[in-house]
C-alpha positions, 0 to 999 in steps of 0.5 A, a space after each residue: 154490281 155483280 161479282 166475278 164468276 168462277 168455276 170450282 173444281 174439286 173431286 171431293 164431294 164435301 169440300 166443293 159443296 161447302 166451298 160452293 155454298 160459302 162462295 154463292 152466300 158471298 155473291 160470287 156467280 159460281 159454277 162446280 165440277 167434280 173433275 178437271 174434265 168435266 171443268 174443261 168442258 164447262 169452260 169452253 161453253 162458258 168462260 168464268 173470271 176465276 178458275 178455283 181448282 184442287 190440284 190432285 184429282 182423278 183423271 186430269 190433275 189441277 195442273 193439266 187443268 191449269 195448262 188447257 185453261 190457259 191455253 184457251 183463256 190467257 187472261 183467266 186467273 187461277 187458284 190452285 189448292 191442295 190437301 198436301 203440302 207440295 213446295 215443288 207443285 206450288 212452285 209449278 202452278 205459280 210458273 204455269 201462271 196461277 195466282 196463288 196456291 193454297 193448302 187445305 184445310 181452306 181457311 174461307 176468309 183467307 180464300 176470299 182475301 186472295 180472291 179478292 186480291 187476284 181479282 182486283 
């Protein structure tokens, strides 16, 4: 059985490439983007099951991307992560419909547990 399709968004190339490699190894179908704008273009062409996005990025933030993704696909699951502890942002993303907020550095085992829980 095929695993879920994930769209991974992070403007930090090293983080994005690392997560990308690990998620592919876990069997997920994956698209990735270096910005919110690029992610939105991908979403408009090809919906995903899970949007996994950094919050603080140049241009469109993860919160803005969350809002636009939910407007396009209300059922899309969303996990937002950030390199900064942002209690207010965490509360905001959850209120806007995100399923989870994680802090960087991301523990990959915890991420997989959260992905499995969100998609269950």
